Structures are given as structure tokens and as C-alpha cells.
C-alpha positions as CSV (number, residue, x, y, z in Angstrom):
1,M,-21.3,-56.1,-10.6
2,R,-24.1,-53.3,-11.0
3,K,-24.7,-53.7,-7.5
4,S,-21.5,-52.7,-6.6
5,L,-21.4,-50.5,-9.2
6,A,-25.0,-48.9,-7.8
7,L,-23.4,-49.1,-3.8
8,V,-20.0,-47.0,-4.7
9,L,-22.5,-44.6,-6.6
10,G,-24.9,-44.3,-3.7
11,V,-21.7,-43.7,-1.5
12,M,-20.4,-40.7,-3.3
13,A,-24.1,-38.9,-3.3
14,A,-24.4,-39.5,0.4
15,L,-21.1,-38.2,1.0
16,T,-22.0,-35.0,-2.0
17,S,-25.1,-34.4,0.1
18,A,-23.7,-34.4,3.1
19,L,-21.2,-31.8,2.3
20,M,-23.8,-29.7,0.3
21,A,-25.4,-29.6,3.3
22,Q,-22.7,-28.8,5.3
23,A,-21.8,-25.8,3.6
24,T,-25.4,-24.7,2.8
25,G,-25.8,-24.2,6.5
26,G,-23.3,-22.8,7.6
27,A,-19.8,-20.7,6.3
28,K,-18.8,-21.4,2.8
29,R,-15.7,-23.7,2.9
30,L,-14.4,-24.4,-0.9
31,S,-12.6,-21.7,-2.7
32,V,-10.5,-20.9,-5.7
33,A,-7.4,-18.2,-5.6
34,V,-5.5,-16.7,-7.8
35,S,-2.5,-14.9,-6.9
36,A,0.8,-13.2,-8.2
37,G,4.3,-12.0,-7.2
38,L,7.4,-10.9,-7.7
39,K,10.7,-13.4,-7.2
40,G,13.5,-11.0,-7.0
41,N,17.3,-12.8,-7.9
42,L,15.5,-16.2,-8.7
43,A,16.5,-18.1,-5.7
44,D,20.0,-16.2,-6.5
45,L,20.3,-18.4,-9.7
46,G,22.2,-15.6,-11.4
47,S,25.0,-15.6,-8.5
48,T,25.0,-19.3,-8.9
49,I,25.7,-19.4,-12.8
50,T,28.5,-17.0,-12.6
51,K,30.4,-18.9,-9.2
52,D,29.4,-22.6,-9.8
53,G,30.2,-24.7,-12.7
54,T,31.4,-22.4,-15.5
55,I,33.9,-23.5,-17.7
56,D,38.0,-22.9,-16.9
57,T,40.2,-21.5,-20.1
58,H,43.4,-23.6,-20.1
59,P,46.4,-21.0,-18.8
60,N,48.2,-20.8,-22.7
61,T,45.0,-19.8,-24.1
62,V,44.9,-16.0,-25.2
63,A,42.1,-14.9,-23.0
64,R,44.0,-16.7,-19.7
65,K,47.5,-15.4,-20.3
66,V,47.2,-12.2,-22.2
67,Y,43.4,-11.1,-21.0
68,S,43.2,-12.8,-17.3
69,T,40.0,-13.9,-18.3
70,S,40.0,-17.5,-16.2
71,K,36.1,-18.6,-17.1
72,V,34.4,-18.9,-20.2
73,I,31.1,-17.6,-18.5
74,M,32.4,-14.1,-17.1
75,S,30.8,-12.4,-14.0
76,D,30.2,-9.3,-12.9
77,R,32.7,-9.1,-10.0
78,D,35.5,-9.8,-12.5
79,N,34.9,-7.8,-15.2
80,F,34.3,-4.8,-12.6
81,A,37.7,-5.8,-11.1
82,I,39.4,-6.1,-14.8
83,K,37.8,-2.8,-15.9
84,H,38.8,-0.8,-13.0
85,N,42.1,-1.7,-13.1
86,S,42.8,-1.1,-16.5
87,A,41.8,2.1,-16.7
88,S,43.0,3.7,-13.6
89,T,46.7,2.7,-14.5
90,N,48.8,3.9,-16.9
91,S,49.9,0.3,-17.4
92,P,49.7,-0.8,-20.9
93,Y,47.5,-3.7,-19.7
94,N,44.2,-2.2,-21.5
95,L,42.2,-5.2,-21.0
96,L,38.7,-4.6,-21.3
97,S,37.4,-1.2,-22.9
98,D,33.7,-2.0,-22.3
99,T,31.6,-4.3,-19.7
100,K,28.3,-4.0,-18.9
101,A,27.0,-5.0,-15.4
102,G,24.2,-7.9,-15.6
103,G,22.2,-7.0,-12.6
104,P,20.0,-9.7,-10.8
105,L,17.5,-12.3,-12.6
106,T,14.1,-10.9,-11.5
107,G,10.7,-13.4,-12.2
108,L,7.0,-13.0,-12.0
109,D,5.1,-15.8,-9.6
110,L,1.7,-16.8,-11.0
111,G,-0.3,-18.9,-9.0
112,L,-3.8,-21.0,-8.8
113,N,-4.8,-22.9,-6.1
114,V,-8.0,-25.0,-4.6
115,Q,-8.7,-24.7,-0.9
116,Y,-11.2,-26.6,1.1
117,D,-11.8,-25.6,4.8
118,L,-12.2,-28.6,7.0
119,D,-13.6,-27.2,10.3
120,D,-17.4,-28.9,9.8
121,I,-15.4,-32.2,8.8
122,L,-12.9,-32.4,11.7
123,G,-14.1,-29.8,13.9
124,I,-10.6,-27.2,13.8
125,P,-9.6,-24.8,11.6
126,L,-7.6,-26.6,9.1
127,F,-7.7,-26.9,5.1
128,V,-5.7,-28.6,2.3
129,R,-4.9,-26.7,-1.1
130,P,-3.5,-28.0,-4.1
131,G,-2.4,-25.8,-6.7
132,F,-0.2,-24.8,-9.6
133,Q,2.4,-22.1,-10.0
134,Y,4.5,-20.6,-12.7
135,M,7.5,-19.0,-12.7
136,V,8.7,-16.7,-15.8
137,H,11.8,-14.9,-16.2
138,I,11.1,-11.0,-16.7
139,G,14.0,-9.4,-16.3
140,G,17.6,-9.2,-15.7
141,G,20.9,-11.6,-16.3
142,S,22.4,-10.1,-19.5
143,M,25.6,-8.8,-19.8
144,S,28.2,-8.1,-21.7
145,R,32.0,-7.6,-22.4
146,T,34.4,-6.3,-25.1
147,L,37.9,-7.2,-24.7
148,G,40.7,-4.3,-25.0
149,N,43.7,-4.2,-27.0
150,A,46.5,-5.9,-24.8
151,T,48.7,-7.4,-27.6
152,V,51.6,-4.3,-26.4
153,Q,52.2,-6.3,-23.6
154,N,55.7,-8.0,-23.2
155,G,57.3,-5.6,-25.1
156,G,54.9,-6.5,-28.3
157,L,55.8,-10.5,-27.6
158,N,52.4,-11.0,-27.8
159,A,51.6,-8.9,-31.1
160,L,54.5,-11.0,-32.6
161,L,53.3,-14.3,-31.2
162,L,49.9,-13.6,-32.6
163,S,50.9,-12.9,-35.6
164,Q,52.2,-16.7,-36.3
165,T,48.8,-17.4,-36.3
166,G,48.0,-15.6,-39.5
167,K,46.3,-12.8,-38.0
168,S,47.4,-9.8,-36.8
169,G,46.6,-8.7,-32.8
170,A,44.3,-6.3,-34.0
171,E,42.1,-9.2,-34.7
172,Y,42.4,-10.5,-31.4
173,A,41.6,-6.8,-29.5
174,G,37.9,-5.6,-29.6
175,G,36.3,-9.2,-29.6
176,T,32.8,-9.2,-27.7
177,M,30.9,-11.7,-26.0
178,K,27.2,-11.1,-24.7
179,T,25.6,-13.7,-22.4
180,E,21.6,-13.6,-21.5
181,F,20.1,-15.9,-18.9
182,G,16.5,-17.2,-18.6
183,A,14.7,-19.0,-16.2
184,A,11.4,-21.1,-16.3
185,W,9.6,-23.4,-13.8
186,M,6.8,-24.9,-13.0
187,E,5.6,-25.9,-9.2
188,I,2.9,-28.2,-8.4
189,P,2.9,-27.7,-4.4
190,V,-0.1,-29.9,-2.3
191,S,-0.5,-27.9,1.2
192,I,-2.0,-28.3,4.7
193,G,-3.0,-25.3,6.8
194,F,-4.0,-23.6,10.0
195,N,-6.4,-20.9,9.6
196,A,-6.6,-18.5,12.7
197,R,-10.6,-16.7,11.8
198,L,-10.8,-13.1,13.4
199,N,-13.4,-10.1,13.3
200,N,-16.1,-12.6,12.7
201,N,-15.1,-14.4,10.2
202,Q,-14.2,-11.2,8.3
203,T,-10.5,-11.6,8.6
204,K,-8.2,-15.1,8.5
205,L,-4.2,-15.6,9.3
206,Y,-3.0,-18.7,8.0
207,A,0.0,-20.5,7.6
208,G,1.1,-23.8,5.9
209,V,3.6,-26.1,4.7
210,G,3.6,-28.8,2.0
211,A,5.2,-31.0,-0.3
212,S,6.1,-29.5,-4.4
213,W,6.9,-31.0,-7.6
214,F,9.3,-28.6,-9.5
215,Y,10.4,-28.6,-13.5
216,G,12.0,-26.3,-15.1
217,G,15.5,-24.7,-15.5
218,W,17.4,-21.9,-16.7
219,D,19.3,-20.9,-19.8
220,V,21.9,-19.4,-21.1
221,K,22.7,-17.8,-24.8
222,L,26.1,-17.5,-25.4
223,D,26.5,-14.8,-28.5
224,I,30.8,-14.6,-28.7
225,D,32.0,-12.4,-31.8
226,E,35.0,-14.0,-34.2
227,K,37.5,-12.1,-32.1
228,Y,36.6,-13.3,-29.1
229,A,35.9,-16.7,-30.5
230,N,40.1,-16.2,-31.3
231,V,40.9,-15.3,-27.8
232,L,39.0,-18.5,-26.6
233,G,40.6,-20.8,-29.2
234,T,43.9,-19.7,-29.4
235,H,47.2,-21.1,-27.3
236,I,50.3,-19.0,-26.6
237,N,53.4,-21.5,-26.0
238,L,56.3,-19.2,-24.5
239,T,58.6,-22.4,-24.1
240,N,59.4,-22.5,-27.9
241,N,57.8,-18.8,-29.2
242,T,54.8,-20.2,-30.6
243,A,50.9,-19.4,-31.2
244,T,48.3,-21.8,-32.4
245,N,44.9,-20.6,-33.3
246,Y,42.5,-23.4,-33.6
247,W,39.2,-21.5,-33.9
248,A,40.6,-20.0,-37.3
249,A,41.8,-23.6,-38.0
250,A,38.3,-25.8,-37.1
251,G,36.6,-22.6,-39.9
252,G,36.6,-19.6,-37.6
253,G,33.5,-17.2,-37.7
254,S,31.5,-16.0,-34.5
255,L,29.6,-18.3,-32.2
256,S,25.5,-17.6,-31.2
257,E,24.5,-20.2,-28.9
258,T,21.4,-21.3,-26.5
259,V,22.4,-24.0,-23.3
260,K,19.7,-25.2,-21.7
261,F,19.7,-27.1,-18.0
262,R,16.2,-28.9,-17.0
263,A,15.6,-30.5,-13.7
264,S,12.6,-32.1,-12.0
265,G,11.6,-33.6,-8.6
266,L,10.3,-33.1,-5.2
267,S,10.9,-31.0,-2.5
268,I,8.7,-28.9,0.4
269,H,7.8,-25.0,1.2
270,Y,5.7,-23.4,3.7
271,F,3.5,-20.2,3.6
272,M,1.8,-17.9,5.8
273,G,-0.6,-14.6,4.8
274,L,-3.5,-12.7,5.9
275,E,-7.0,-12.7,4.4
276,Q,-9.6,-10.4,4.5
277,M,-13.3,-10.3,2.9
278,L,-14.4,-7.8,0.6
279,V,-17.7,-9.0,-0.9
280,G,-19.8,-10.9,1.7
281,D,-18.9,-14.8,2.2
282,F,-17.8,-15.2,-1.3
283,L,-15.0,-12.9,-2.5
284,G,-11.6,-11.8,-0.3
285,A,-8.0,-10.7,-0.9
286,F,-4.8,-12.1,0.6
287,I,-1.2,-11.2,0.9
288,E,0.8,-14.2,1.3
289,L,4.6,-14.8,1.4
290,Y,5.3,-18.4,-0.1
291,A,8.9,-20.0,0.4
292,S,9.9,-23.1,-1.8
293,G,13.1,-24.5,-3.2
294,F,14.8,-27.2,-4.9
295,A,18.5,-27.8,-6.1
296,Q,19.8,-30.3,-8.5
297,T,22.7,-30.8,-11.0
298,V,22.0,-31.8,-14.1
299,Y,23.7,-31.9,-17.7
300,S,22.8,-29.6,-20.1
301,S,21.3,-29.9,-24.0
302,E,24.0,-31.4,-26.3
303,L,25.8,-28.5,-27.6
304,S,26.6,-28.1,-31.6
305,D,29.4,-29.7,-33.3
306,R,30.9,-25.6,-33.3
307,A,30.4,-24.6,-29.5
308,Q,31.8,-28.4,-28.8
309,K,34.9,-27.7,-30.4
310,L,35.4,-24.1,-29.3
311,L,34.9,-25.2,-25.0
312,T,36.8,-28.3,-25.9
313,V,39.9,-26.1,-26.8
314,T,39.5,-23.4,-24.3
315,S,39.4,-26.0,-21.9
316,S,42.5,-28.2,-23.4
317,E,44.9,-28.3,-26.0
318,T,45.4,-31.6,-25.7
319,L,42.3,-32.8,-25.3
320,Y,41.1,-31.1,-28.5
321,Q,44.0,-32.5,-30.3
322,S,42.3,-36.3,-28.9
323,D,38.8,-35.2,-29.2
324,P,37.9,-31.7,-30.5
325,N,34.3,-32.6,-29.8
326,W,34.7,-33.8,-25.8
327,F,32.1,-31.3,-24.6
328,K,29.6,-32.3,-25.7
329,R,27.4,-31.4,-23.1
330,L,27.7,-29.2,-19.8
331,A,26.8,-29.6,-15.9
332,F,25.9,-27.4,-14.2
333,P,23.4,-26.6,-10.6
334,V,20.0,-25.9,-10.9
335,V,18.1,-23.9,-8.4
336,L,14.5,-23.2,-8.8
337,G,12.0,-22.1,-6.2
338,G,12.9,-18.7,-3.4
339,A,10.7,-16.3,-1.2
340,S,8.4,-14.1,-3.1
341,I,5.4,-11.7,-1.6
342,K,2.2,-12.6,-3.5
343,V,-1.2,-10.6,-3.4
344,G,-4.4,-12.3,-4.6
345,V,-8.2,-12.6,-4.7
346,R,-9.7,-16.0,-3.5
347,Y,-13.7,-16.7,-4.5
348,F,-15.4,-18.8,-2.0
349,V,-17.3,-21.2,-4.4
350,F,-19.9,-22.7,-1.7
């Protein structure tokens, strides 16, 4: 046992001495780099959130029948169209009194990697590079809508129907919903690349590919005031001219809920860049295009009891009467990665 251990230690010491001798006798090969870059629109995540997997409102809800709101999580496109059409005509269909666009989600991409150039070992300018990257949302993604007074539609029938719920039409108009999106994920890439050394090894063009492990996702915070919740949770039946406010019957009030979506898995990445030595043979700077991507449909964190009730009744009156807590979780695609231009510095150790 001792002989085997001594043999292993001896081999490791010999390899270490060989690498050190090669590094001492030539160019430095082991380096550490840090980098940062902006990631615009976060792999088009904002568009994915507002177009895929959002919850449909039932055709009989006040949201759909009165305010033409087909999705619980609204999109900029729908808001702009409804607001413009309401403001540009003399019709009584004043569906939105105010809306604020969310804008693209923007992220900060921070990176760290360790690289070893294999020139002295393989005789060709290849390198291996493990690393760690963290992306955090720094701006964009929030939006809001405030409903106008659409209860004068149908010759005042809407207001008359809504009054049957114990609330006047004014208690539905003016409701506000705000959404705020966030995103964060980490990526652990392992890469192999190729160097093209120029200008007496002072300048280097490089490119590489590899595999990455991702973990992270996005979340959405819903702030729904009581009037907007009434709009989502009230059903109108024009067959018998009745209206039922299920949300008020369940206790009413406003709702604030943060729903989280997380995913993990393997994918691929690639990069290319330009590196220039700045100080001697130990400090350089680089600019790099880095691109990676991962997507997976996942279940969200479990919703609160009140959120389950509101989303269930918004989706279906029949379903709500059968199981008011049917919407326990949501399913949604999580898109991680994207492309970014990164700048950084590299320190050559030996």
C-alpha cells in the first residue's frame, strides 16, 4: 500500500516538475481570466414570457367579455393595440386608461475561467478552459396596465349585470395590474479551443467550443389590486343576464404573488475573441463573443392558496366550482443563455 502511494506521488511530482520546467523554459501557459458583458434581451426571454404559456382568461369573464383581455399576463403588444384603439375613436369602449411598456430584459454577464495552453505538450496551439459564469437581471421587464371604464358598453348592460354581484361598475373600472420580471442563472462551461498567435505572440486570435451545465431561470411578480382581481374573477352569463363575482365570494382583496421557474441541464456553447498582451508576458486584455443556449419547459413554484383560486376561476367557472385550487402550479418554458460581447483581463501564472 505504501509502495503504491509512493509511486503515485512520485509520478505526480515528476509530471508537475515537467510542466514547470516547460513553463519556465518558454512562454507562460497557465492563466486566469475575469470578464464582464451585457446580455441584451436575455435570449429573447421577455418575448417568450409574454407569448408562450401565459394563462388564458375564460370568454365569460369580465376580463375577456368587457375588457378584451385574453391573457392573465399581459403583453406590450396587446396593451398598445387596446390603448390606441380606445383613445383614437369616439366609442365608449375605453378599455385602458393607462399602460406602461416593459422594455427588454437586460442582464449582466460575469465570468471567470482558468485556461491552460497545450502548445508545449501537444505541439499544436490548443487550449482547455473550465470556467464559471453568472448572469443577473439588471433592468427592464416591468409593465403595468390600468383598466378604463368600459361598463357603459351594451347600453349600460354591463354595469347592470355587475351590480348584481353586489358591486357597482365603478368597482371594476380603474383596476391596475403590475408585473415585474426577473432572471438569473449560472453556467459552468468546459471548453477546448484553438489559438492563432500574431505579432510575436503579443496578439492572439482564438475560438473554441464546449459543453455547459446550466442552472437558473426567471420569476414574475404579480401585483393585482382588488378591482383588477374582480375583473379576472367575475363571470357574466348573457343567457340569463346574471353575473357572479367568485373572487369577492372567496374573500376578495388584492393579490401579490411571485412565481418562480427554475431549470437545469446540459447544452453547448461557442466563443471567439481577440487578446492583446498589455504588461510583459503576464497580463493581457481581451474582447470576446460568447454564445450559449438552453431551454426547458418546467413547473413553477407552488402558488399560494389565493393565487390558485384566482387563476382557477379566471380560467374556468366550471373548473372552479369543481376544484377551486386546481391551478397549483404553472408550466412555462425557461430559456437560458444567449449571446454577449464580453471584455476582460487575463493573468498568466506560469
